[in-house]
C-alpha positions in Angstrom: 0.0 0.1 0.5 1.7 3.7 -1.0 2.5 6.2 1.9 1.0 9.3 2.3 3.5 11.4 1.1 3.1 9.0 -2.1 -0.7 8.8 -2.5 -1.1 13.2 -2.5 1.8 13.6 -5.7 0.9 14.1 -9.3 0.6 11.1 -10.9 2.1 11.3 -14.8 -0.3 9.4 -16.8 -3.3 11.8 -15.3 -3.4 14.4 -17.4 -5.5 16.6 -15.0 -2.7 16.4 -12.4 -0.2 18.1 -15.3 -3.6 20.6 -15.2 -4.0 20.7 -11.7 0.0 21.3 -11.4 0.5 24.2 -14.1 -2.8 26.0 -13.1 -1.5 25.9 -9.9 1.9 27.2 -10.6 0.4 30.3 -13.1 -2.5 31.6 -9.9 1.1 31.4 -7.9 2.5 33.1 -10.8 -0.7 36.1 -10.8 -0.1 37.2 -7.9 3.7 37.9 -8.5 3.4 39.8 -11.3 3.4 38.3 -13.9 0.6 37.4 -17.5 0.6 34.2 -17.6 -0.9 31.5 -20.6 -1.6 27.8 -20.1 -1.7 25.6 -23.2 -1.8 21.9 -23.1 1.7 20.7 -20.3 3.2 23.9 -19.7 3.2 27.4 -19.4 4.2 30.9 -20.4 4.9 33.5 -18.1 5.3 37.2 -19.1 7.5 39.6 -16.5 6.6 43.4 -16.4 9.7 43.8 -18.3 8.7 41.9 -20.8 11.3 38.5 -20.3 8.9 35.4 -21.6 10.0 32.3 -19.1 8.0 28.5 -20.7 7.6 25.9 -17.6 6.7 22.1 -18.6 5.4 19.5 -16.2 7.2 16.4 -17.0 7.2 13.3 -15.2 11.2 12.6 -13.5 12.2 8.5 -13.9 14.1 8.9 -12.1 11.8 10.1 -8.9 9.4 7.6 -8.9 8.2 9.0 -12.4 6.4 12.2 -9.8 5.8 15.3 -11.6 8.1 18.4 -12.2 7.3 21.7 -13.7 10.4 21.7 -15.5 12.7 24.4 -17.9 11.6 24.0 -22.5 15.0 21.2 -22.1 14.4 19.3 -19.3 16.4 21.1 -16.6 13.9 20.1 -13.8 13.0 23.5 -11.7 10.8 22.0 -8.1 8.3 18.8 -8.1 4.9 19.9 -8.9 3.2 19.7 -5.6 6.1 22.6 -4.8 4.2 25.0 -7.6 5.7 28.0 -4.4 9.3 26.7 -5.1 9.0 26.3 -8.7 7.5 30.6 -8.9 10.8 31.6 -5.9 13.1 30.1 -8.5 12.0 32.0 -11.8 11.3 35.1 -10.4 14.9 34.4 -8.1 16.6 34.1 -11.9 15.2 37.4 -13.4 17.5 40.1 -13.6 15.6 42.9 -10.9 13.7 40.7 -9.4 13.1 40.3 -6.4 10.7 37.7 -4.3 7.9 37.8 -2.0 7.5 35.8 0.8 
């Protein structure tokens, strides 16, 4: 029987889980000043300075198929069940941007 933590993880094969994870991240980014559009398995966020960022949601076989937010090339940002961590990472990579807790 899976443990409680594993039961809460978004399932890679469930399109609704991927979509829900992206929508959760989109909400956080909008609160931090981004204009966000979601499409299928990724989102595009544009910050107030015009810098576009693209984030994908993929399963990672090396993490038992757990969903992760990634850069377009597949570089991991944060687990999909930690959208605040991904949002903070995106904010800290933009020039002249201070993340808000």
